C-alpha positions as CSV (number, residue, x, y, z in Angstrom):
1,X,141.1,91.1,327.8
2,X,143.4,92.6,331.2
3,X,141.7,96.0,330.6
4,X,138.2,95.3,330.2
5,X,135.4,94.0,332.3
6,X,133.6,92.8,330.1
7,X,129.1,93.1,331.4
8,X,127.2,90.5,328.8
9,X,128.4,88.9,325.1
10,X,126.3,87.0,322.3
11,X,126.5,85.9,318.8
12,X,126.4,89.5,317.4
13,X,128.2,91.4,319.6
14,X,129.7,92.3,323.8
15,X,129.5,94.9,326.1
16,X,131.7,96.2,328.9
17,X,133.0,99.1,330.9
18,X,137.5,99.8,330.6
19,X,138.7,98.9,333.9
20,X,140.6,102.6,334.2
21,X,138.7,104.7,333.2
22,X,136.1,105.9,335.8
23,X,132.7,106.6,333.6
24,X,128.8,105.6,333.7
25,X,129.9,105.1,329.8
26,X,129.1,101.5,328.8
27,X,130.9,99.8,325.6
28,X,128.4,98.1,324.0
29,X,129.8,96.5,319.8
30,X,127.7,95.0,317.6
31,X,128.6,94.5,314.4
32,X,131.0,96.5,312.7
33,X,129.8,99.8,314.9
34,X,130.1,100.6,318.7
35,X,128.4,102.9,320.9
36,X,129.6,104.2,324.1
37,X,126.1,104.2,326.2
38,X,124.5,105.8,329.7
39,X,122.3,103.3,331.0
40,X,119.4,105.8,330.0
41,X,120.4,105.6,326.9
42,X,120.8,101.6,326.8
43,X,116.8,101.6,328.4
44,X,116.0,104.3,325.3
45,X,118.1,101.6,322.7
46,X,115.7,99.0,324.0
47,X,112.8,101.1,323.3
48,X,114.2,102.2,319.4
49,X,114.2,98.4,318.8
50,X,110.3,97.9,320.0
51,X,109.9,100.5,316.9
52,X,111.3,98.3,314.9
53,X,109.6,95.8,315.6
54,X,106.3,97.1,314.6
55,X,107.7,97.6,311.3
56,X,107.6,93.4,310.0
57,X,109.7,92.6,307.0
58,X,108.5,92.3,303.2
59,X,106.1,90.2,302.5
60,X,107.0,88.7,300.1
61,X,110.2,88.5,300.8
62,X,112.2,85.3,300.7
63,X,114.7,86.1,302.7
64,X,112.9,88.5,305.6
65,X,114.5,86.8,308.5
66,X,118.2,88.1,307.0
67,X,117.4,90.6,305.5
68,X,118.7,94.4,306.4
69,X,115.0,95.5,306.0
70,X,114.1,96.9,308.7
71,X,115.7,100.7,310.1
72,X,116.8,100.8,313.8
73,X,116.9,104.6,315.5
74,X,119.6,105.0,317.1
75,X,120.0,106.3,320.8
76,X,121.6,109.6,318.4
77,X,119.2,111.6,316.7
78,X,121.3,110.9,313.6
79,X,122.8,107.9,313.5
80,X,120.1,104.8,312.2
81,X,121.1,101.6,311.5
82,X,119.4,98.5,308.3
83,X,119.1,95.7,310.1
84,X,117.1,92.6,309.8
85,X,114.8,91.0,311.4
86,X,116.7,88.4,313.0
87,X,120.2,90.6,314.1
88,X,118.2,93.5,315.5
89,X,116.3,89.9,317.5
90,X,120.2,89.8,319.1
91,X,120.6,93.3,319.6
92,X,117.5,93.6,321.8
93,X,118.9,90.5,323.4
94,X,122.7,92.0,324.1
95,X,121.0,95.7,325.0
96,X,118.9,93.8,327.1
97,X,121.3,91.5,329.3
98,X,123.8,94.2,329.4
99,X,120.9,96.2,331.2
100,X,120.2,93.3,333.5
101,X,124.0,92.6,334.8
102,X,124.2,95.8,335.1
103,X,121.2,97.0,336.7
104,X,122.2,93.7,339.0
105,X,125.5,94.3,339.9
106,X,124.5,98.2,341.5
107,X,121.5,96.5,343.1
108,X,125.1,94.0,344.4
109,X,126.8,96.6,345.3
110,X,123.9,98.6,347.2
111,X,123.5,95.9,349.3
112,X,127.0,95.0,350.0
113,X,127.3,98.6,351.3
114,X,125.3,98.4,354.0
């Protein structure tokens, strides 16, 4: 973990930036998938999560919390994922926590410049 700057993590994943790479991209990893996203793409991903929440799960499904019946679009038009309601909630927390930390860090950096 010496080569990364951890931004946020939860039970489903982690977000970080590489220390030696100067980039505005944040690496977000959950399940077996990794994304390199800008802040704007993280915001878009959160919007896609809100859209997926509207889908809901099957009414008669007994495993609705763990069944991967929701289709989550990603910031890439070519990638979507099947997720469960609980995974969707954890992914949302990961993205919102990441976005909060990025904004807080940017605010503090700007404040310290003055």
